[in-house]
MARSETOR-403382 format. One record per atom (N, C-alpha, C): residue in three letters; residue number from 1; x, y, z. Coordinates in Angstrom, 3 decimals, m for minus. Atoms other than C-alpha are relative to their C-alpha. Layout:
  aa   i       xx       yy       zz
 Ala NUM        X        Y        Z
...
This chain:
  aa   i       xx       yy       zz
 Met   1    1.238    1.118    0.096
 Met   1  m17.958   64.080   25.915
 Met   1    0.709   m1.446    0.093
 Thr   2   m0.705    1.319   m0.041
 Thr   2  m17.165   60.393   26.980
 Thr   2   m0.490   m0.873   m1.879
 Lys   3    0.693    1.261    1.185
 Lys   3  m16.621   57.721   23.929
 Lys   3    0.484   m1.016    0.469
 Leu   4   m0.320    1.877    0.121
 Leu   4  m16.715   54.010   24.100
 Leu   4    0.854   m0.365   m0.643
 Thr   5   m0.301    0.351    0.983
 Thr   5  m14.828   52.206   21.979
 Thr   5   m0.151   m1.885    0.672
 Gly   6   m0.432    1.096   m0.471
 Gly   6  m14.692   48.352   21.815
 Gly   6   m0.129   m0.940   m1.968
 Ser   7   m0.306    1.204    1.068
 Ser   7  m14.415   45.170   19.095
 Ser   7   m0.755   m1.271    0.219
 Cys   8   m0.299    2.006   m0.469
 Cys   8  m15.238   41.522   18.165
 Cys   8    1.389   m0.605    0.168
 Arg   9   m1.205    0.732   m1.212
 Arg   9  m13.052   39.056   19.712
 Arg   9    0.942   m0.279   m1.206
 Cys  10   m1.336    0.203    0.319
 Cys  10  m11.032   39.027   16.515
 Cys  10    0.512    1.716   m0.516
 Gly  11   m0.595   m0.962    0.061
 Gly  11  m10.952   42.376   15.981
 Gly  11   m0.512    1.030   m1.352
 Gln  12    0.001   m0.498    1.118
 Gln  12  m12.253   43.262   12.384
 Gln  12   m1.263    1.041   m0.045
 Val  13    0.889   m0.759   m0.754
 Val  13  m15.668   44.574   13.963
 Val  13    0.418    0.750    0.836
 Arg  14   m0.386   m0.656   m0.812
 Arg  14  m14.708   47.924   15.290
 Arg  14   m1.431    1.265    0.481
 Leu  15    1.057    0.002    0.784
 Leu  15  m17.536   49.818   16.604
 Leu  15    0.319    1.826    2.081
 Ala  16   m0.820   m1.480   m0.882
 Ala  16  m17.608   53.432   19.201
 Ala  16   m1.841    0.566    0.117
 Val  17    0.667   m0.618   m1.193
 Val  17  m20.006   55.233   21.391
 Val  17   m0.115    1.233    0.255
 Arg  18   m0.773   m1.666   m0.734
 Arg  18  m20.298   58.671   22.393
 Arg  18   m1.320    0.154    1.309
 Gly  19    1.443    0.074   m0.963
 Gly  19  m22.145   59.778   25.710
 Gly  19   m0.493   m0.676    1.090
 Asn  20    0.458    1.081   m0.986
 Asn  20  m23.853   58.417   28.203
 Asn  20   m1.284   m1.087   m0.026
 Pro  21    0.423    1.420    0.508
 Pro  21  m25.758   55.065   27.678
 Pro  21   m1.529    0.645    0.800
 Leu  22    0.662   m0.367   m0.695
 Leu  22  m29.696   55.869   28.208
 Leu  22   m0.741   m0.985    1.102
 Arg  23    0.636    0.703   m0.574
 Arg  23  m30.132   52.900   29.932
 Arg  23    1.283   m1.480    0.124
 Val  24   m0.978    1.694    0.351
 Val  24  m28.025   49.651   31.247
 Val  24   m1.129   m1.425    0.516
 Gly  25    0.563    1.669    0.050
 Gly  25  m29.420   46.145   31.734
 Gly  25    1.172   m1.542    0.197
 Ile  26   m0.954    1.174    0.086
 Ile  26  m28.895   43.010   32.333
 Ile  26   m1.380   m0.949   m0.430
 Cys  27    1.291    0.500    0.560
 Cys  27  m31.292   40.393   30.712
 Cys  27    0.144   m1.986    0.156
 His  28   m0.274    1.663   m0.187
 His  28  m31.481   36.217   31.770
 His  28   m1.084   m0.522   m0.885
 Cys  29    0.841    0.835    0.956
 Cys  29  m34.151   35.282   28.658
 Cys  29    0.380   m1.052   m0.520
 Thr  30   m0.423    0.842    0.321
 Thr  30  m33.750   32.587   27.253
 Thr  30    0.917    0.791   m1.523
 Asp  31   m0.268   m0.377    0.678
 Asp  31  m32.704   34.272   24.192
 Asp  31    1.546    0.530   m0.325
 Cys  32   m0.669   m0.544   m0.454
 Cys  32  m30.244   36.101   25.800
 Cys  32    1.044   m0.906    0.899
 Arg  33   m0.852    1.053   m0.658
 Arg  33  m29.064   33.120   27.458
 Arg  33    0.802   m0.999   m1.083
 Gln  34   m0.709    1.326    0.647
 Gln  34  m28.175   30.675   24.510
 Gln  34    0.839    1.500   m1.362
 Glu  35   m1.069   m0.621    1.847
 Glu  35  m26.429   33.625   21.780
 Glu  35    0.934    0.483    1.087
 Ser  36   m1.044   m0.128   m0.660
 Ser  36  m24.208   34.697   24.927
 Ser  36    0.697   m1.453    0.752
 Gly  37   m0.257    1.736   m1.007
 Gly  37  m23.847   30.602   26.480
 Gly  37    0.132    0.380    1.134
 Ser  38   m0.670   m0.173   m0.641
 Ser  38  m23.744   32.192   29.458
 Ser  38   m1.893    0.603    0.681
 Ala  39    1.608   m0.077   m1.067
 Ala  39  m26.717   32.918   32.788
 Ala  39   m0.793    1.348   m0.645
 Phe  40    0.189   m1.399    0.458
 Phe  40  m27.077   36.665   30.847
 Phe  40    0.377    0.346   m0.574
 Thr  41   m0.565   m1.424    0.717
 Thr  41  m26.537   39.351   29.026
 Thr  41    0.350    1.205    0.879
 Tyr  42   m0.001   m1.773   m0.481
 Tyr  42  m25.226   43.086   29.972
 Tyr  42    0.184    0.372   m1.024
 Phe  43   m0.398   m1.539    1.947
 Phe  43  m25.769   45.795   27.256
 Phe  43   m0.482    0.868    0.810
 Gly  44    0.118   m2.150    0.036
 Gly  44  m26.214   49.563   27.151
 Gly  44   m0.986   m0.224   m1.374
 Ile  45    0.180   m0.364    0.955
 Ile  45  m28.764   51.232   25.185
 Ile  45    0.624    1.573   m0.267
 Trp  46   m0.639   m1.710    0.194
 Trp  46  m27.358   54.825   23.755
 Trp  46   m1.324   m0.363   m1.482
 Ser  47    0.588   m0.287    0.807
 Ser  47  m28.849   56.654   20.847
 Ser  47    0.447   m0.345   m1.415
 Ser  48   m0.481    0.400    1.231
 Ser  48  m28.284   55.441   17.477
 Ser  48    0.528    1.405   m0.757
 Ala  49   m0.424   m1.122    1.217
 Ala  49  m27.415   58.596   15.993
 Ala  49    1.700    0.395    1.367
 Glu  50   m1.198   m0.023   m0.814
 Glu  50  m24.588   58.254   18.875
 Glu  50    1.387   m0.676   m0.470
 Phe  51   m0.707    1.410   m0.015
 Phe  51  m23.151   54.972   17.559
 Phe  51    0.914    0.164   m1.431
 Glu  52   m0.169    0.556    1.751
 Glu  52  m20.899   54.102   14.096
 Glu  52    0.734   m1.287    0.739
 Tyr  53   m0.667    0.860   m0.252
 Tyr  53  m19.008   51.088   13.871
 Tyr  53    0.598   m0.277   m2.144
 Glu  54   m0.828    0.171    1.389
 Glu  54  m16.630   49.560   10.527
 Glu  54    0.218   m1.620    0.377
 Gly  55    0.050    1.437   m0.032
 Gly  55  m16.883   46.097    9.658
 Gly  55   m0.992   m0.671   m0.281
 Glu  56    1.439    1.294    0.579
 Glu  56  m18.725   43.364    7.972
 Glu  56   m0.255   m0.880    1.286
 Thr  57    0.270    1.070   m1.301
 Thr  57  m21.285   41.887   10.487
 Thr  57   m1.375   m0.893   m0.599
 Ser  58    1.667    0.616    0.328
 Ser  58  m24.745   39.585    9.789
 Ser  58   m0.632   m0.292    0.996
 Glu  59    1.297   m0.406   m0.787
 Glu  59  m27.548   39.818   11.362
 Glu  59   m0.952   m1.734   m0.153
 Phe  60    0.522    0.870   m0.385
 Phe  60  m29.191   37.031   13.107
 Phe  60   m1.359    0.508    0.942
 Ala  61    1.460   m0.260   m0.755
 Ala  61  m33.583   37.952   14.542
 Ala  61    0.918    1.326    0.575
 Gly  62   m0.390   m1.349   m0.450
 Gly  62  m32.122   41.885   14.491
 Gly  62    0.909    0.151    0.464
 Arg  63   m1.092   m0.162   m0.872
 Arg  63  m28.951   41.196   16.204
 Arg  63    1.463   m0.292   m0.784
 Glu  64   m1.297   m0.042    0.577
 Glu  64  m25.562   41.759   14.408
 Glu  64    0.823   m0.676    0.944
 Phe  65   m1.118    0.999   m1.115
 Phe  65  m22.234   39.427   15.055
 Phe  65    0.848    0.153   m1.455
 Cys  66   m1.559   m0.055    0.990
 Cys  66  m18.967   39.613   13.106
 Cys  66   m0.204   m1.312   m1.185
 Ala  67    0.163    1.229    1.024
 Ala  67  m18.893   37.593    9.957
 Ala  67    0.851   m1.524    0.122
 Arg  68   m0.845    1.160   m0.470
 Arg  68  m15.955   36.015   10.983
 Arg  68    0.354   m0.456    1.151
 Cys  69   m0.304    0.989   m1.310
 Cys  69  m15.859   35.132   14.361
 Cys  69   m0.604   m0.198    1.128
 Gly  70    1.099   m0.113   m0.454
 Gly  70  m19.362   35.517   15.127
 Gly  70   m0.229    0.181    1.415
 Ser  71   m0.406   m0.290   m1.120
 Ser  71  m18.465   37.418   18.253
 Ser  71   m2.315    0.961    0.152
 Arg  72    1.222   m0.782   m0.097
 Arg  72  m22.237   39.177   19.324
 Arg  72    0.435    1.334    0.330
 Val  73   m0.154   m1.234   m0.753
 Val  73  m21.934   42.761   19.384
 Val  73   m0.552    1.115   m0.225
 Phe  74    0.285   m0.887   m0.150
 Phe  74  m24.623   45.188   18.559
 Phe  74   m1.819   m0.610   m0.472
 Ala  75    1.376    0.547    0.363
 Ala  75  m28.768   45.351   18.025
 Ala  75    0.363    1.087   m0.716
 Leu  76   m0.088   m1.754    0.425
 Leu  76  m29.190   49.400   15.839
 Leu  76   m1.317   m0.816   m0.583
 Asn  77    0.872   m0.559    1.335
 Asn  77  m32.549   50.374   14.590
 Asn  77   m0.288    1.757   m0.156
 Glu  78   m0.013   m1.473    0.491
 Glu  78  m33.575   53.703   13.603
 Glu  78    0.325    0.975    1.651
 Glu  79   m0.305   m0.591   m1.254
 Glu  79  m33.585   54.988   17.110
 Glu  79    0.940   m0.462    0.870
 Glu  80    0.055    0.086   m1.323
 Glu  80  m32.144   53.297   19.689
 Glu  80    1.516   m0.759   m0.327
 Val  81   m0.517    1.077    0.289
 Val  81  m28.557   50.635   19.592
 Val  81    0.404   m0.466    1.244
 Glu  82   m0.072    0.384   m1.243
 Glu  82  m28.159   48.035   22.189
 Glu  82    1.208   m1.001   m0.738
 Ile  83   m1.474    0.638   m0.011
 Ile  83  m24.417   47.101   22.611
 Ile  83    0.497   m0.905    0.964
 Lys  84   m0.770    1.578   m0.397
 Lys  84  m22.935   43.541   24.014
 Lys  84    0.908    1.266    1.413
 Leu  85   m1.303   m0.658   m0.447
 Leu  85  m21.102   45.734   27.006
 Leu  85    1.472   m1.093    0.044
 Gly  86   m0.603    1.126   m0.189
 Gly  86  m18.833   42.511   27.272
 Gly  86    1.297    0.824   m1.096
 Val  87   m1.061   m0.612    1.254
 Val  87  m17.007   44.290   23.508
 Val  87    0.857    1.140    0.323
 Leu  88   m0.355   m1.304   m0.100
 Leu  88  m16.009   47.346   25.130
 Leu  88    1.378   m0.200    0.293
 Thr  89   m1.974   m0.139   m0.553
 Thr  89  m11.682   48.063   25.450
 Thr  89   m0.243    0.131    1.386
 Glu  90   m0.121   m0.464   m1.119
 Glu  90  m12.202   49.601   28.870
 Glu  90   m0.632   m1.097    1.138
 Ala  91    0.314    0.754   m1.117
 Ala  91  m12.738   46.973   31.579
 Ala  91    0.323   m0.230    1.053
 Pro  92    1.465   m0.196   m0.090
 Pro  92  m14.617   47.162   34.183
 Pro  92   m1.067    1.478   m0.423
 Thr  93    0.576   m0.756    0.866
 Thr  93  m16.794   49.045   32.046
 Thr  93   m0.834    1.748    0.592
 Arg  94    1.186   m0.885   m0.883
 Arg  94  m18.559   51.404   35.383
 Arg  94   m1.343    0.070    0.018
 Leu  95    1.398   m0.317    0.508
 Leu  95  m21.657   51.191   33.780
 Leu  95   m0.561   m0.991    0.968
 Thr  96    1.040    0.781   m0.201
 Thr  96  m24.257   49.776   36.049
 Thr  96   m1.240    0.204    0.270
 Pro  97    1.448    0.353    0.655
 Pro  97  m27.446   47.986   35.461
 Pro  97   m1.089    0.793    0.676
 Thr  98    1.273   m0.570   m1.037
 Thr  98  m30.310   49.837   36.127
 Thr  98   m1.076   m0.437   m0.141
 His  99    1.117    1.241   m0.591
 His  99  m32.778   47.060   35.560
 His  99    0.263   m1.464   m0.530
 Glu 100    0.411    1.034    0.244
 Glu 100  m33.341   43.536   35.393
 Glu 100   m0.463   m0.578   m0.928
 Leu 101    1.506    0.569    0.533
 Leu 101  m35.235   41.510   32.858
 Leu 101   m0.052   m1.191   m0.190
 Trp 102    0.371    1.236    0.186
 Trp 102  m36.611   38.458   32.763
 Trp 102    0.590   m0.582    1.000
 Thr 103   m0.276    0.574   m1.143
 Thr 103  m36.326   37.718   36.212
 Thr 103    0.198   m1.488    0.507
 Lys 104    0.715    0.766   m0.810
 Lys 104  m38.444   35.149   36.797
 Lys 104    0.921   m1.465   m0.963
 Arg 105   m0.785    1.009    0.485
 Arg 105  m35.688   32.845   34.360
 Arg 105    1.647   m0.128    0.709
 Arg 106   m1.475    0.158   m0.436
 Arg 106  m32.438   34.361   36.695
 Arg 106    0.411   m1.618    0.848
 Glu 107   m0.853    0.806   m1.020
 Glu 107  m30.508   31.569   38.304
 Glu 107   m0.126   m0.071    1.280
 Pro 108    0.116   m0.128   m1.686
 Pro 108  m31.246   30.987   42.099
 Pro 108    1.168    0.185    0.713
 Trp 109   m1.054   m0.192   m0.546
 Trp 109  m27.870   31.259   42.839
 Trp 109    0.739    1.797   m0.709
 Leu 110   m0.338   m1.305    0.711
 Leu 110  m27.625   34.788   41.088
 Leu 110   m1.049    0.255    1.089
 Thr 111    0.521   m0.792   m0.707
 Thr 111  m28.890   37.645   43.591
 Thr 111   m0.599    1.601   m1.224
 Pro 112    0.354   m0.671    0.426
 Pro 112  m30.982   40.548   42.236
 Pro 112    1.422    1.691    0.323
 Ile 113   m1.103   m0.642   m0.872
 Ile 113  m28.771   43.224   42.057
 Ile 113   m0.886    1.716    0.358
 Glu 114    0.425   m1.056   m1.329
 Glu 114  m29.351   46.249   44.839
 Glu 114   m0.138    1.624   m0.796
 Gly 115    0.805   m1.539    0.195
 Gly 115  m31.077   49.514   43.431
 Gly 115   m0.421   m0.097   m1.455
 Ala 116    0.778    0.303    1.531
 Ala 116  m32.091   47.886   39.444
 Ala 116   m1.184   m0.202    0.097
 Glu 117    1.138    0.309    0.462
 Glu 117  m35.179   47.796   38.580
 Glu 117   m0.490   m1.561   m0.104
 Gln 118   m0.199    1.276   m0.021
 Gln 118  m36.521   44.291   38.679
 Gln 118   m1.447   m0.478   m1.160
 Tyr 119    1.167    0.010    0.713
 Tyr 119  m38.945   43.147   35.978
 Tyr 119   m0.034   m1.429   m0.301
 Glu 120    0.340    1.565   m0.047
 Glu 120  m40.327   39.140   35.500
 Glu 120    0.341   m0.209   m1.257
 Glu 121   m1.043    0.221    1.040
 Glu 121  m39.605   39.865   31.851
 Glu 121   m0.391    1.307   m0.733
 Asp 122   m0.801   m1.603    0.626
 Asp 122  m39.607   42.930   29.352
 Asp 122   m0.259    0.517    1.108
 Arg 123    0.584   m1.697   m0.797
 Arg 123  m39.805   46.364   30.409
 Arg 123   m1.681    0.272   m0.454
 Pro 124    1.614   m0.101    0.500
 Pro 124  m43.648   47.484   29.742
 Pro 124    0.570    1.150   m1.052
């Protein structure tokens, strides 16, 4: 079984996830753009049972970030965890997006990811 590990920028929050993601995506929505400071976010979704972390986090709008350095690391509920894939130790991750969200906000100089489902807003 595959195990991926990662951390926030300062290393105070460390995380691990086992197995393959349920899905991998890119989101161009305003929230994701603002929290990342970039044109989109790149994330993976796993079952929450396959996830563990240590370190002190703070929460804003359902998203956990490092209480020390402010790095956005994950969002967790009873069923799933969304991990910002930029926090993973291994790069490149080789995790290819299966879908793109909020494509109506995608920058015109970005092209759609070939083979990925395209959603003008959220997934149904």
